[in-house]
N, C-alpha and C positions, 0 to 999 in steps of 0.2 A: 481544366482550362480557365483562364481569366475571364471575368464577365466582359461582355461586349461594351466598348466605350462609344460615346456619341459619334466620334469621328470615324469609327469603324462602320457606322451606318450611313456615311456620306455627308455628315454635317461638316461645314467649313470651320476648322478650328479657329480661323481668324475672326469669326463672328461671335465667338463665345465671350461672354462678359464676366467680370469678376476675377478674383485671383485663381491661380492654378490650384487644382485639388491637391491636398496633402497626400504624400505617399502612403500606400496601404500599410497598416500596422502589421508587423510580422508576428508570427506565433499563433497560438490558439485562443479564441475568445468564443465561449459557448455558454448557452443556457439550455440545458437538456431537460425537456418536459416530455415524459412518456407515460401515457395511461395504458395500463394493462390489467383489465378487469377491475378488481377493487384496489389494486396497487398503483401508486403514482410516484414516479421519479421526478424530482424537481431539484436540480443542482446546477450551480454555475462553476465553470472551469475556465481558468486563464493560465497561460504558460508562455514563456518566451522561448525562442530558439535556443537549444542547448539544455533546457530544463527537463528533468526526469521527475514526473509526478506519479505517486503511487496512490491508488484507490484501495482503501482497506475497509472491511466491514464484515459483519456476520453473514451467514448464509441467508439469502433472501433480502439483503439490504438494498440491492439495486446496482451492484458493481458491474456485473456482466451486462445488464441492460444498458448501462452508460457506455460501456465499451462498444456494444452492438450499435448504439445510436451514433457514436463517433464514426464507426465504420460504414454507416449507411444501411445496416442490416435490420435496424429497428427504426421505423419512421417516428419523427418527432410529432407529438400532439401540439406542441407550442414551443416557443423559444427561438433560438438561432444557433447556427454553427458556422463560425467564420474561421478560416485558416489563411494566414497571411493576407487578411483583408478581404478574402473572397468568400461569399456565402455559399455553403455546400449543401444546404438543407434539401434542395431538390436535385442535387447531383447524384446520379446512380453510383453505387459502390465501386464498380469497375473503372469509373472515370475520376475517382478521387485520388489525390496524391497521398494515399494512406497505405502503409504496410502493416500487416497483421501477423503475429506469431501466436497460433492457437495453442491451447493447453496440450493437445495431443499431436501437435505439429502439422497433421494432415498432409504429409508428403505423399506424392503420387507413387504408389508402390511399383508401377511398371516402368518408372523413369529412373535414370541414374541420378546421383547427387548433382552432377553437372547440369543435367537437363531439368531437374527440379528447380534449380536456382535460375536457369535461363528462361523458365516459363514466364516469370513476371515481365522481364524486358521484352520478350516476344509479344506478350499481350499489349504492351505499350507501343508496339510498332517497330521494334528493333528487328533487323534481319537476323537470320539464324546464326551466321558466323559472328556477327557483332554481339548477339546475346550470349553465345557460348564463351566468347572471349571475356566478356564482363563477368559471367558466372565463374570462370576459371580464376579470375582475379579475386573475386570475393571468397571463393573456397580457399585460396592461398592465404588470404588475410585471416581466415578462421583456423588456419593450420590443418586444412583438410585436403590439400592438393592431391595427396596420394590416394584419397578415397573418391576422387571425382567419378570414377567409373562404377562405383558400388551402388547397388539399389538399397532402399531403406531397410529391408529385412536384414541386411548384412552390416548395418551401422549400430553402434551402441546408442544408448539413450542420450548421452552427452553429445555424440556426433550428430545424431538426428536433430537435436535442439539447435546446434550450430548451423546445420544446413537450412533449417527453417528460418533462422535469423538472417542468414545470407540471402535467402530467397526474398525476404521482406525488404532488406536493405538494397538489393540490386536494382530496385525501381527508383532509387533516390527519393524516398517518400519525404514529405514535409511533416508527417505525423506518423509515428510508429506506435502501434498498439500491441501490448504483450499481455496475454490472458493466462495467468498462472504458468509462466514459462518454465518453471523448475519443478512443478508439482509431480511430473511423471518420472522423476529421477530418484534413485536411491540416495541415501544420506551421503555416502562417500563421493559419488559423482556430483551431487548437488553442490558440495563445497567447491569443487574444482570449476564447475560450469558457472557458478555464481561469480567467482573471481573473474573469469573471462568475460562474462556478460557485463560486469561493471566496467571493464576496460573499453568494450565496444560502445556502451552507452555514454561513457565520458567523452568519446571521440565523435559522437553523433551530433550533428550541427542543427538538427531540427528538434521538434517537440516529441518526447516519448511519454506515453501513459501506460503504467503498469497496474494490472489488477492482481492482487494477491491476498491470501488469508494468512500468509506467513509473516510475522512481524520482522524476522531477521532479514528476509528478502527485501522487505520495504526499507528497513533501516540502512541496509548496505547499499542498495541500488538507487534509491530515490533522493532527490534534493528536497522534496516537499511531500508531506503526507496529507491526504484528504480522507477523513474517516466518514463513512456513510452508514447511517442506520435508518431503516424504514423509509428509504428513498430521499433522505435529507442529509445535508452535511452537518455533522455535530461537532467536528473539530478539524482544524487545519493548521499546519505549521511545519517547521523543520523537524527532522527525526528527533533531534536532541530536545527540542522544546516540547514536542508531543510526549516523549518518554518521561520528561520531568513534570509535566503538568497535565496528566490525564483528566478528562472532563466527563467521561462516562464510565460505567462499570466495564463495558466491553474493552475500552482502551486500557483501563487499569489492569485487567486480566492479561491483555496482550503484553504489557511491559512489566508484569509481575509485581504490582503494588496493591496494597490494601487502600481503598479510597472511600472517603466519607464526605458528606456535605453538611454544612451547618451555618451557624451565625458566629462570626468572630467578634470577640471583645478583648482587645489587647492580646495577651499571649494565650488565650483560651478560645477554642472553637467548640461551641455547644452544638452537638450534632442534632440534626432533624429527628433522627430515630436512634436514641441511645444516649450514652453519657457524654461528658465533656472530654476534650483532648487538649492537653497542655502542649504548646509549641514554643519555639524560640522566636518565630516571626511575630511582629506586632501589627495586627490588622483590625479593621472594623468593617462590619457588614457581611453579606453572604460570602462564604469561603469554602474551598475544598481543603482537606487535610489528607495527606498520604504518607505511607511508610512501607518499606519492603518487608516481606515475611521474615527475612533474616534479622531484622531489628527486634523481633519479638523474642523474649526469653520466657520460658515456662517453668512453673514451680508447682509442686504438689501441695505445699502449704503456703499460706500467705507470707511473703518475704518480709523480714524486718531489717531495718537499716539500709534498704535498697535506695539507690540514687535515682531510680526511675520514678518520674512524676506521674506516669500513667500506669494504673494497675486495675485490672478487671477480672472478676470471677467468671470463668468460662467452663465449658464442657467439651470434651473431644467428640466431634461428630464423625470423623473419619481420618484414616492415615493411609498414605500411599508413597511409594518411592518417588523421589524427585532428584534426578541426577545421582550424586553420591550422598544425598541427604534424605530425610523423611519430611514430607509435608503434612502438617496437621491442620485439618479444618475444624474451627472452633465455633461454638454457638454460646449464647449466654448474654452477659451485659453488653458485649460488643462482638458481634460475629466477625471473625478475622481468620487469616491464614498465617501460619507460623512455620518456619523451616528450622530444623535442628538435625544434629547428627544421629545416626542410628544408635550410637553408644548412649547419647543423651536420652533418646526415646526409650531405650531399654532400662536405663537407670531410673527414669521417672515412672516406669511401669505403665506407659501410655497404652490405652485401648479405647475403643468407642464407648462413650459413656463415662469415662474417667473425669473427675473434676480437677481443674487446674486453675492456677492464677497466671495471667498473661501480663507481662510488664514491657513497657516501651519507654525509653528515655526521650525527653522532649527534644533533645538535640538530633534525634534520629527521625523525627517527623518533619514534614515539609508542608506548610500552609500557603495558600495563594488565593487571590480573589476568584469568586465563582462568576 
């Protein structure tokens, strides 16, 4: 509910002085500070209506704590939480214009899909007939009209996810929270449901915040990524910018890049720990340099006549399948990850402990300011 205005308290609007107040800003404006034992979450979130924001981070980073704070399930120690200009910090969860899709969906097992979806509108004051009519409309939008009478145990994982999403959207929330919405699905179902969820989020007119540990879910579903580590935001940007310019080891692993930090001097980045890396970019000052594992070529003997300007002596620390390739973890002058075909790995006779030379062309590296 909107905050009470002075005129609602009986004040004569004609006696007010000064210009009329500006209309409330739409969207989400929050600073979430939550103390939980020795852990402290302190992040700022802003989003306009229509934005889909993904919170990414390792386990224990604070993603779920942030989502619970937005839902009103974890009290703020400090900060603020404004939605469409209305402060919600002291508003109980059931009174917030917020819809939540939990990781395990939490559908009521004794209710049909129709009544699960109608539950939200009923809690917001809608009559039974009105709530069921609204629920039927949402199930039809989700392609589930024929499953309206089914109970959760008779639904597939993808169908249950769509019922949970319909239940959240049926209350017309101004903030939609999704907690690992695809985590409970198998790989085949996940692909199909991800595409459907993308369509529904694209049509959603308010703010959506997605918590996930899956980079593909985040890249496909979100307009903006916010990476949280140890309760703080360490990187924020569009999916493409985040993928191209990782700023922490966690982000680099998510997007599949080798990442190093150092001091740039022209076309060379002298790493903080390790050798120098030649690049095509001309930079000066603190910088990151990154390259994909597929850019690394491996040799059992030091290559001669190679055009690669970066060459390091390494040792194989481990090998594991990676899709249709083999991923080699290397230690030595420069710890790095390399991808190669199974045939190439066999021809090189790779095994843990084997010495190798790793080469990367300068054109296949990417340097950017730190």
